[in-house]
N, C-alpha and C positions, 0 to 999 in steps of 0.2 A: 557669521557662519560662512565658510568657504563653499564654493559651488562649482559644478562642471557645466559646460555647455550641453545642450540636448544631444548634439552629435557625439561628443565625447562620452557622455553617459551611456548612450544607446550602444556604442561600440563595446563598452565594457560589459554591459548586461548581455548583449548578443553573444559575447565570447564566454558567457557563463561566469563572469567575474562580478562579485558583489561590490557595490559602491562602498568605499571606505567610510567609516563612522565620521560624522561631521560634514559629509558632503551631500548635496541634494541636487535634484534636477532643476537647472536654471530655467526660470520662466514657467515653472510648473506649479506655481502657487495655486491651490484649488479655489474654484469659484462655484458656489452652489446656492440653492435657494435659502440656505441658512448661514451663509458666510463661509466658514471653514468647511471643507468637504466632510461628509459623513459616510464612512464605509463600514459595513458590517460583514464580518467573516463568520460563517457557521461551520463548526467542526475544528477541533484542536489537534488533529493528527499532523502528519508530515506536510500535507498540502495547505491546510488552513493556518497552521502556526507559522509556516514559512511565509505565507502571504502577509499575515499580520505584521510579522517582524520587518519585512522588507518594505511594506507600505510606510511604516514609520521611518525607516532608514532613507527611503527615497524622498519622502515629503514629511518632515518632522511635525509640521503644523496640522497635518491631517488628523481628524478625529477617527480613530480606529477602535472598533469594538469586536472582540472575539466572543462568540457564544459557544460554550462547551459544558455539557452536564457534569462531567467528572473533574475532580480537582487534580487528578494525576492521569497520565497517559502511558499505558503499557504498549510498547512497540511490538508490532508483529516481527520485524527483523530482530533476531536474537531470541525470539520465543522458542524456536526449535532447540536452541542451545540449553534452555531451561529444561525442556522435555528430555534431552539427552544427558543431562547431568553436568553440563559444562558451564552453566551460569545459574545465578539466582534471580528471583523476580525483581529484587531491588536494583539490580544492575541494568535492567531494561525498562525501568519506570522513570518517566520524566515529569517534571512539574512546570507550572506556568509562571514561576517567579521571574525568570528572565524576561518574559514578555511584559509583565507588570512593570518591571524596572525600566523598560524601554518606552513606557507611556501607552501601551496597549491597555484598553479597558477590558479586562477579562471578566465575563459574567458566567457563573456556573448555573445554568438553567437550561430547560428544554424549549425548543421552538415548537409552539403549538400550531401556528398557522402563518401564512404569508399572503399578502395582497400585492401582487406585482403591479397592478394598475396604480395603486396609491403609494407604492414603494414603502411598505411597512411590513414589519413582522410582529407577531404577538407571542409572548413567552408564556410558559405554563404558569408562571407567577401572576400573570395578568397584565404585565407591563407591555406597552406597545412602543416600538422603536421605528424611527424613519431612517431611510438611507438614500444616498445618491447612487451608490453602487453596492451590490451585494455579491459576495463571493461564497459559494456553497461547496463544501468539501465533506460530504456525508459518508464517504466510505462505501462499504458493500452491505447488502442483505442477501438472504438465501431464498432459492426457489424450493419450497418444500412439497410441491405438488407433482414432482417428476417421478419419484420412485415410491412404490407402495410400501407401507409399513413404517415410514418415517415422517416426522413432523417436528415442529419447533420444540415440542416438549421432550421428544426422545433424545435431544441433544444433551440432556442431563444423564443419559445412560450411554449414548454413543457420541462422545464429544467430537466436535469438528475442530476445535482449537484454532479456528481461522479468524477469530477476534481475540486478541491476546488478553490475558487476565485470568479470570476464574476458570475458563475453559482450558487454558494452558496447564493449570495446576491439576485439574480433573484428569486430563489425559496422562500427565506425568505420574500421578498417584495410581492410576489404573495399571500402568506399566510395571510399577514397583510391586503391585499385588499379584501380578501374573504368576501362574504356576511354572515351575521349571519345564522347559520343553514345549511351552505353549505357543499359540499362534496369534500374531498381531496382524490384522487385516486392515488395509487402508483402501477406501474408495476414493480415487483421485477424480476431480471434477472435469467436465468438458470445458473447452474454451468458450468465452473469455472468463478469466478468473484472476483474483488477486495473487500476485507474486508467482509467475510461471514456474520458477525453480523450487518454490516452497515445499510442495509435497515430497519432493525427491531429496531435498536436504533433510527433511523430517525423517524419512526412511533411514537415512544415514545416521542421524542422531539417535534414533531408536536402536539401530544396530550397535552404535557406540555403547549405549547403556547395556544392551544384552551381552556384548562381548566381555563385559566385566562382571555381570551379575546373573546372566541367564544364557549361558553359552550354547545351549541346544534349542533355544527358541527360534521360531521361523517368522519371517516377514513376507507377507503377500500383498502386492499392490495390484488391485483390479482397476485398470484405467478406463475412463470413458472416452479416450481418444487414442490415436495410434502413434503419436510421437510427443516429445516434450522438450523443454528447454535444456540445453547442454546434455542431451541424452547420452552421447558417446562418452563424454567425460564422467558423467555420473556412473554409468554402468561399469566403466573401467575402474573407477574409484571404489565402487562397492565390492567388486571382485578382488581387487588388490588388498583391501583392508578387512573384508568380512567373508571372503570365500563365496559360498553359495547360500548364505543366510537370507538374502533378499531375492525374491522372485517377482519380476514385473510381467504383467499380462496385458497386452494391448486390447483395445476394444474389439478389433477384428479377430484376435486370437482367443476371445472368451471373456474379456474384462467387462463387457457390457452388463450392467446391473439390471436385474428385474425387480427384486424386492428384498427386504430384510425383515426377518422375524426377530424383533428386538428382544422379546422375552427369552428366547432360546439362543440368541446371538448366532443366528444362522443366516447366511447370505445365499440368495438364489441368483446366480449369474450364469451367463452363457458358458462360462468355465465349468460350471457344475455347482453342487451344493457345498458350501464352505462353512464349517463350524470354527468359530474363532473365540479366543478368550478376551481379546480387546478389539473393538471395531472402531476405527477412526473414519467416520463417514463425513466427507467434505462435500456439501451439497453444491449443485449448480448455483451460479451467482448472478446478481443484478445490482443495480445502484441502491444505495441506502434508502430506507423507508421515507425519509424526509424528501428526497428528490421526487419520488412518486407523489407524495402528498402535495408538493408544490407544483405539480404538473410539468416537471422538467424532463420526464423520461419518454422514450418512444416505445414502439411495439416490442422491441428487443429487451427493454428493461434498463437501458442505459441512457445517458443524456447527450443528445446531439449538440455540438458546439461549433462555433467559428474556429477554424484551425489556427488563426493568428492570435485572436484575443481571448479565446475560450468563453466568449459570451454565448449564452444559450441561444439557439436558433428558434426557441419557442417563446421565451420571455426576454424582453430587452432589459439591459442594465443589471442582469444577473449572470455571473460567470460561474461555471462549474468546472472544478479541477479534481485531480486525483482519480481514485479507482472508479468513481461514479461516471466519469466523462468518457465519451467515445472519442478517444484521442488517436485515432488511426493506428499506426504501427507501434506506438509507445506502449510498453507493458504497464500493467497496473502494479506499480511498485512504489515504495517509499521514496526512492531516488527520483523517479519520474514526477511524483507529486511535488517534491521539493523544487525541481527544475521548473515545473509549471507555475508554482506559487511565486517564484521570483519574477518571472516574465509577466505574469498577470498583474502583479503589484505595479510593475513599471507601466503597463498599459492602462491600468486604472488611473494612475496619477496623470498620465498624458491625456486620457479621455476627459477627466475633470477639468483640465486646463484648456480643452478645446483643440488639442493637437492630435495629429494622425498617429495611429498605433504603429508599433514597431513589430517587425517579423523577425524573430530570433530563433536560432537553433537550440534544440533541447538535447539533454544528455541523460543517459541512464547507465548505472552499473549495478550488477547483482553478483555479490559474492556468496558462496555456499561452502560451509564447512562439511567435510566428510568424516574427518576425525579431528581431534584437537590440534594436530599438526599437518593436516592435509586439506587444502581448499582449492576450489576452482572458481572461475569468474567469467562473466560476459559483460561487454560494454558496447554501447552504440550511440550514435549521434543521429538526430532527427531534424528534418526541415520540412517546410510546407512546399510540396511538389505537386503541381497540377491540382491545387485546391485541397490537398489532403496531407496530413502529417505522415511522413514516410521516412524509412531508413536512408541515410546518406551512404551511398555505395562506397566501399573502401575505407569507411571510418569504423572504429571500434574493432570488435573481434572477440574471440574466446581464448581461454588458456590453451597453451600448447599441449596437444595430446601426448607428446613425448617428453614432457617436462620431467626433470629429475625430482627425486624425493626432497632435495633441498629447496627446489623451486616451489614445490607444493607447500613446504613448511613456511616459506616466505609469504606465499599467498594467504596462509592462515593468519600470519601476523598482519598482512594488509587488510584482511577481513575485519579484524578487531579494530584496526586503525580507522578503517572506513566508518565503522559503526560509531566510534567515538567522535570522529570528525563531523559526520552528518547530523548526529543528535545535538552536538554543540552548536552547529550552524543553525539548526531549527529552533531549539529551545534555550540555548545559552545566551 
């Protein structure tokens, strides 16, 4: 097997370049209490699956196990397209066949408990597994105790659709059953939350559906904050394509939510009392349940990590990536999680070989469709600055506010290309 020197490999990874198939990190053969290194990855989303894939790419002899309850994964990126009628569920559903073929041991089971001191996890099936390093990518969970009238059970009536799958279909079907001229109300969450542009792309996709099937319907966004990602681009795109169909209300201007009467679909906000036909309540968020169960979260509900290695600052030899981690300025997005997964995989391999970790720049790109042929985007580069993950000034940027219709159409093509590329990178 061919190999790269550590210096060559780290330059490639730091630049965001995946090591070619058949190449490994020279001198990074793992050494552990069991011979070949044992790494367990929990969570089969963007973060966990990319980590598992790149662990095997960087160190083919490493024993890598991915624990994920579901046999398929429905991506949150693209789920708004399903809601808006631009895609079907099968188009955003991934399998773990690619990881299996690459030598990752994929186990479809739930993690019941973990013992950081013994470096073991116990599965719901009763099996106990040992690890040298553990990577946890549990996604998000919701804070149901912030607003009166709602709880986890009411999500069956007021879908959040912020975990793609059944909730996506529930919200889609509620839109299709709305009366002509009805009102769709969204409660957008406070920071921090998964996918900062997500609620606003969703509003556009709902408007896309209404523009074809319910032209007199209204969309009201009651926001729990005063600004949002790509705000100017979104608002311009909404008006250009949908006129006054979408109304956004900031927290200061009345968006702050007091309570929801679920039975009567009535919203009590500073804005006033709102009756809606469909309510998309997106709750405040925290790290996934497993992160709290394992004692990895802080008082804010997310997981503090070392900004270079993403190792938990609470438990050694456990790395937390993706939406659950407190990754400084990096947004909670699929692209961020993928970037983190590749770098964490490299650092796990280096750590098991007794070598120093690498500090690499991370990247993120978020594309958002406003119509089938109109999209906007934001991109950024992140580095460890003064002990924190922060934006690299002058890197990245957003779509040109004065872009032509042809440019917006090209961005829509790039959006679909980005989705195909990143899902193939993670699960292919």
